[in-house]
C-alpha positions in Angstrom: 58.0 33.8 -14.2 55.3 35.5 -16.3 54.7 32.1 -18.1 54.3 30.4 -14.8 51.8 33.0 -13.6 49.9 32.7 -16.8 49.8 28.9 -16.5 48.6 29.2 -12.9 45.8 31.6 -14.0 44.9 29.3 -16.8 44.6 26.3 -14.4 42.6 28.5 -12.0 40.1 29.4 -14.7 39.9 25.7 -15.8 39.3 24.5 -12.2 36.7 27.3 -11.6 35.0 26.4 -14.8 35.0 22.7 -13.9 33.6 23.5 -10.5 30.9 25.6 -11.9 30.0 22.9 -14.4 29.8 20.3 -11.5 27.6 22.7 -9.5 25.3 23.2 -12.5 25.1 19.4 -13.0 24.2 18.9 -9.4 21.6 21.6 -9.4 20.1 20.2 -12.6 20.4 16.5 -11.9 20.9 16.4 -8.1 17.5 15.0 -7.2 17.8 12.3 -9.8 21.2 11.3 -8.4 19.7 11.4 -4.9 16.9 9.0 -6.1 19.5 6.6 -7.5 21.7 6.8 -4.4 18.7 6.4 -2.0 17.5 3.4 -4.0 20.9 1.7 -4.0 21.6 2.4 -0.3 18.1 1.3 0.7 18.4 -1.9 -1.3 21.8 -2.6 0.3 20.4 -2.0 3.7 17.5 -4.4 2.9 19.8 -7.1 1.6 21.8 -6.7 4.7 18.9 -7.8 6.9 17.1 -10.0 4.4 18.0 -13.2 6.3 16.1 -12.1 9.3 13.5 -14.8 9.9 10.0 -14.4 11.3 7.1 -16.9 11.7 5.2 -15.2 8.8 7.9 -15.7 6.2 9.5 -19.0 7.5 6.4 -20.7 8.9 4.1 -19.8 6.0 5.7 -18.5 2.8 8.8 -20.7 2.9 6.7 -23.7 4.1 4.4 -23.3 1.1 7.5 -23.2 -1.1 8.6 -26.4 0.5 5.2 -28.0 -0.2 5.3 -26.9 -3.8 8.8 -28.2 -4.2 7.7 -31.6 -3.1 4.6 -31.9 -5.4 6.1 -29.9 -8.3 5.2 -26.6 -9.8 2.3 -28.2 -11.7 0.5 -28.7 -8.4 1.3 -25.3 -6.8 -2.4 -24.7 -6.1 -2.5 -27.7 -3.7 -0.3 -25.9 -1.0 -2.1 -25.6 2.3 -2.1 -21.8 2.2 -4.5 -18.9 2.8 -2.8 -16.7 0.2 -4.1 -16.3 -3.3 -3.3 -18.5 -6.3 -1.5 -15.4 -7.8 0.9 -15.2 -4.9 1.4 -19.0 -4.8 2.2 -19.1 -8.5 4.8 -16.3 -8.0 6.6 -18.2 -5.2 6.2 -21.5 -7.2 8.4 -19.9 -9.9 11.0 -19.2 -7.2 11.2 -22.9 -6.3 12.8 -23.5 -9.7 15.9 -21.5 -8.6 18.7 -23.1 -6.6 17.5 -23.1 -3.0 21.0 -23.1 -1.4 22.1 -24.6 1.8 19.8 -24.8 4.9 20.7 -22.5 7.8 19.4 -22.1 11.3 18.9 -18.6 12.7 17.0 -17.4 15.7 15.5 -20.9 16.1 14.2 -21.1 12.5 15.6 -23.5 9.9 15.3 -22.4 6.3 17.1 -22.3 2.9 19.0 -19.0 2.7 18.5 -18.6 -1.1 14.7 -19.0 -0.8 14.5 -16.4 1.8 16.5 -14.0 -0.4 14.4 -14.7 -3.5 11.1 -14.0 -1.6 12.3 -10.8 0.0 13.9 -9.6 -3.3 10.5 -9.9 -4.9 9.1 -7.6 -2.1 12.0 -5.2 -2.7 11.2 -4.9 -6.4 7.6 -3.9 -5.5 8.9 -1.4 -2.9 10.7 0.4 -5.7 7.6 0.2 -8.0 5.6 1.8 -5.1 8.1 4.7 -5.0 7.7 5.1 -8.7 3.9 5.1 -8.3 4.2 7.8 -5.7 6.4 9.8 -8.1 3.9 9.4 -10.9 0.9 10.4 -8.8 2.6 13.5 -7.5 3.9 14.5 -10.9 0.5 14.1 -12.4 -1.2 16.3 -9.8 1.5 19.0 -9.2 3.3 18.9 -12.6 6.4 19.4 -10.5 9.3 17.0 -11.1 11.0 18.2 -7.9 8.0 17.4 -5.7 7.6 14.1 -7.5 11.2 13.2 -6.9 10.9 14.2 -3.3 7.9 11.8 -3.0 10.0 9.0 -4.5 12.8 9.7 -2.0 10.4 9.6 1.0 8.6 6.5 -0.2 11.9 4.6 -0.7 13.2 5.3 2.8 10.0 5.0 4.9 11.1 3.0 7.9 7.8 1.0 8.5 7.7 -0.1 4.9 11.4 -1.1 5.2 10.6 -3.3 8.2 7.5 -4.7 6.5 9.4 -6.3 3.5 13.0 -6.6 4.7 12.5 -7.7 8.4 9.0 -9.0 8.8 8.9 -10.5 5.3 5.3 -9.6 4.5 3.9 -9.2 1.0 1.9 -6.0 1.6 4.0 -4.2 -1.0 2.4 -6.3 -3.7 -1.2 -5.3 -3.3 -0.3 -1.8 -2.2 1.7 -1.3 -5.4 -1.2 -2.3 -7.6 -3.6 -0.1 -5.7 -1.4 3.0 -6.0 -1.2 2.4 -9.8 -5.0 2.0 -9.7 -5.3 5.4 -8.1 -2.9 6.9 -10.6 -4.8 5.7 -13.6 -8.1 6.7 -12.0 -6.8 10.2 -11.6 -5.8 10.2 -15.2 -9.4 9.2 -16.1 -8.3 5.8 -17.3 -11.0 3.8 -15.5 -10.5 0.6 -17.4 -6.9 0.3 -16.4 -7.7 1.4 -12.8 -10.3 -1.4 -12.5 -8.0 -4.0 -14.0 -5.4 -3.1 -11.4 -7.9 -3.1 -8.6 -8.9 -6.6 -9.7 -5.3 -7.8 -9.7 -4.7 -6.3 -6.3 -7.8 -8.0 -5.0 -6.6 -11.3 -6.5 -3.4 -10.8 -4.6 -4.8 -10.0 -1.2 -8.2 -9.2 0.1 -6.8 -6.1 1.8 -7.2 -4.5 -1.6 -10.9 -4.1 -0.5 -9.8 -1.1 1.6 -9.9 1.0 -1.6 -13.4 -0.3 -2.6 -15.3 2.7 -1.1 -13.1 5.0 -3.1 -13.7 3.0 -6.3 -17.5 3.2 -5.6 -17.2 6.9 -5.1 -15.4 7.2 -8.5 -18.2 5.2 -10.1 -20.9 7.4 -8.6 -19.3 10.7 -9.7 -18.6 9.0 -13.1 -14.9 9.4 -13.0 -15.0 5.7 -13.8 -17.7 4.4 -16.2 -20.1 1.8 -14.9 -19.8 -0.2 -18.1 -16.2 -1.0 -17.3 -16.9 -2.4 -13.8 -16.8 -6.0 -15.1 -13.0 -5.6 -15.6 -12.3 -6.0 -11.9 -13.8 -9.5 -11.5 -12.3 -10.3 -14.9 -8.9 -9.5 -13.6 -9.5 -11.7 -10.6 -10.5 -14.6 -12.8 -7.5 -14.0 -15.1 -5.2 -14.4 -12.1 -6.6 -18.0 -11.7 -5.5 -19.0 -15.2 -2.2 -20.6 -14.1 -4.1 -22.7 -11.5 -6.7 -23.8 -14.1 -4.0 -24.6 -16.6 -2.3 -26.8 -14.0 -5.6 -28.7 -13.4 -7.3 -27.0 -10.5 -11.1 -27.3 -10.2 -13.0 -24.1 -11.0 -13.9 -23.4 -7.4 -10.4 -24.3 -6.0 -8.9 -20.8 -6.3 -11.8 -19.3 -4.4 -11.1 -21.4 -1.4 -8.1 -19.3 -0.6 -10.3 -16.2 -0.2 -12.7 -18.1 2.1 -9.7 -19.0 4.3 -8.7 -15.4 4.6 -12.2 -14.2 5.5 -12.8 -16.8 8.2 -9.2 -17.2 9.5 -9.3 -14.7 12.4 -11.9 -14.3 15.1 -10.4 -11.5 17.3 -11.8 -8.0 17.0 -8.3 -6.7 16.4 -4.9 -8.4 16.0 -2.7 -5.5 17.2 -4.1 -3.0 14.7 -4.3 0.5 16.1 -7.9 1.0 15.1 -11.3 1.6 16.7 -11.6 -1.9 18.3 -8.2 -1.5 19.9 -9.6 1.2 22.1 -11.9 -1.2 24.0 -11.2 -4.1 26.3 -13.6 -7.0 26.1 -13.4 -10.4 27.8 -13.3 -13.4 25.4 -17.0 -14.2 25.7 -18.1 -10.6 25.0 -15.6 -10.3 22.2 -16.9 -13.3 20.4 -20.5 -11.9 20.5 -19.4 -8.3 19.5 -17.4 -9.8 16.6 -20.6 -11.0 15.0 -22.0 -7.5 14.8 -18.7 -5.5 14.3 -18.6 -5.8 10.5 -22.1 -4.4 10.2 -21.3 -1.6 12.6 -18.2 -0.8 10.5 -20.1 -0.8 7.3 -22.7 1.5 8.8 -20.1 4.0 10.0 -18.2 3.9 6.8 -21.5 4.4 4.9 -22.3 7.5 7.0 -18.9 9.1 6.2 -19.3 8.1 2.5 -22.7 9.7 2.3 -21.4 12.9 3.8 -18.6 13.1 1.3 -20.8 12.1 -1.7 -23.7 14.4 -1.0 -21.5 17.5 -0.6 -20.8 17.1 -4.3 -17.1 18.0 -3.8 -15.3 19.4 -6.9 -13.5 16.4 -8.3 -10.0 17.9 -8.6 -7.1 15.5 -8.4 -6.1 16.8 -5.0 -9.6 16.4 -3.6 -9.9 12.9 -5.0 -6.5 11.9 -3.5 -7.6 13.3 -0.1 -10.9 11.3 -0.3 -8.9 8.2 -1.2 -6.6 8.5 1.8 -9.5 9.2 4.1 -11.8 6.4 2.9 -9.0 3.8 3.0 -8.2 5.1 6.5 -11.7 4.9 8.0 -12.2 1.4 6.4 -9.2 0.0 8.2 -10.0 1.9 11.3 -13.5 0.6 11.8 -13.4 -2.9 10.3 -12.8 -5.7 12.8 -10.1 -8.5 12.5 -7.4 -6.1 11.2 -3.7 -6.8 11.7 -0.9 -4.6 12.9 0.3 -3.7 9.4 -3.1 -2.9 7.7 -2.5 0.9 7.7 0.4 0.2 5.2 -1.6 1.7 2.3 -2.7 4.7 4.3 1.0 5.4 5.2 1.7 5.7 1.5 -1.3 7.8 0.6 -0.6 10.2 3.4 2.9 10.7 1.9 1.4 11.6 -1.5 -1.3 13.8 0.2 1.2 15.9 2.2 3.6 16.4 -0.8 0.8 17.3 -3.1 -0.5 19.9 -0.7 3.0 21.1 -0.1 2.3 21.3 3.6 1.1 19.2 6.6 4.3 17.2 6.3 4.0 16.2 10.0 1.3 13.7 9.0 4.0 11.5 7.4 6.0 10.9 10.6 2.8 10.6 12.6 1.6 7.7 10.4 5.0 6.1 10.6 5.0 6.4 14.4 1.5 4.9 14.7 2.3 2.0 12.4 5.7 1.6 14.0 4.1 1.2 17.5 1.8 -1.5 16.1 4.7 -3.3 14.4 6.9 -3.1 17.5 5.1 -5.9 19.4 5.4 -8.4 16.6 9.0 -7.6 15.7 10.4 -7.3 19.2 8.1 -9.5 21.2 7.5 -6.6 23.6 4.9 -3.8 23.7 5.8 -0.2 22.9 5.3 0.6 26.6 5.8 -2.9 28.1 4.1 -2.3 31.5 0.9 -1.2 29.6 0.9 -4.3 27.5 -1.5 -4.2 24.5 -2.9 -1.0 25.9 0.2 0.8 24.7 -1.2 0.4 21.1 -3.9 2.9 22.2 -1.4 5.7 21.6 -1.1 4.6 17.9 -4.9 4.4 17.6 -5.3 8.0 19.0 -2.6 9.2 16.5 -4.7 7.6 13.7 -7.8 9.3 15.0 -6.0 12.7 14.7 -4.8 12.0 11.2 -8.2 10.9 10.0 -9.9 13.9 11.6 -7.3 16.1 9.8 -8.0 14.5 6.4 -11.8 14.8 7.0 -11.5 18.5 7.9 -9.7 19.1 4.6 -12.5 17.3 2.7 -15.2 19.4 4.5 -13.3 22.6 3.5 -12.9 21.5 -0.2 -14.9 23.4 -2.8 -18.4 21.9 -3.1 -21.8 22.7 -4.5 -24.1 20.5 -2.3 -26.6 17.8 -3.1 -29.2 20.1 -4.7 -26.7 21.2 -7.4 -25.8 17.6 -8.0 -29.4 16.6 -8.4 -30.0 19.5 -10.7 -27.0 18.5 -12.8 -28.2 14.9 -13.0 -31.7 16.0 -13.9 -30.3 18.1 -16.8 -28.3 15.1 -18.1 -31.4 12.9 -17.9 -33.4 15.4 -19.9 -30.6 15.6 -22.5 -30.5 11.8 -22.8 -34.3 11.7 -23.2 -34.1 14.3 -26.0 -31.4 12.3 -27.7 -33.4 9.1 -27.6 
């Protein structure tokens, strides 16, 4: 009996020791395990709905793949598309893979494998986006736990899930490159930041949303002016596959011209400034002519306020300025689509986690973008009796978020324009002495 009791005590100690080791492991590596689990579960969920067809993916991307398949990969640049040569080259590589059997779903006919290939590309960039969020937060806060939390949030964002898995849009490609651009800019690696900005621009013109922030970084000398040529160089480098395949020099630029002139409406379901007004078709066509200049003027005013305050260029302040400037650019520019606050959604996640408060901004942005998405995905408006006016709710949410970000910028430590001018004068005198 004594031996049995001793054996039971021995097992009890062993089990207790084992349990404590498991708890220690979970406390030490729990977030990393959660990151892996969230990634795996989200990928599984995305793959489960990857066959969902929309006009954007079937009528455009898969149609371009069909055209490329017919003429051969060597003529990929001849596809009748308004997307960049960089994107067309990517999907032309996918045409080399087995396309599988054609299927018909929701009135769309397409090759199942091709749909899967395209969306899996988007899923890869979704993960790279989450890693970029992790890196930016880790760089600013030096906290692995906060960075891991940022990764988890970025992986499971519902609007971003819908964008790539259901809608089948390529916004994750340019947004991913922009986030890494911001990361390297914060690390004072301006050359890498500009190269990534150029590649993002070569992928989609929506990358221009970050342009005011890039200009700001140049003016405060976070990025050196002598490296500015790297952005257009990256754009030209993205054309190399098209040139190798025989495209005329100007051919790749035609895709950007199509994007700029492709849409005439003031807003295409985007919850921005122009969504708040109702114009008849004749008035809208007239106002659309002046809308870009009005937008540039308003953005310029906000930019001047921020610049002349001479805000202390801490990483947190720069991140806030990035989120705000991207936000106001999308908010005031005309011809914006439902999904164009995609990058702002992500920057707000980073902003909230870096500040370690104001987390409510994350779901607010998801709700605003979700309301805008709802019409395209469901075929109905968020509040159907209101019609397109229901998107006003999303626009007002965006106004609140932008006001909140701007208030934080105004509260940031700053020294004013006079101090900035004095500092510049001192530098100029130092340069004159050296020369």
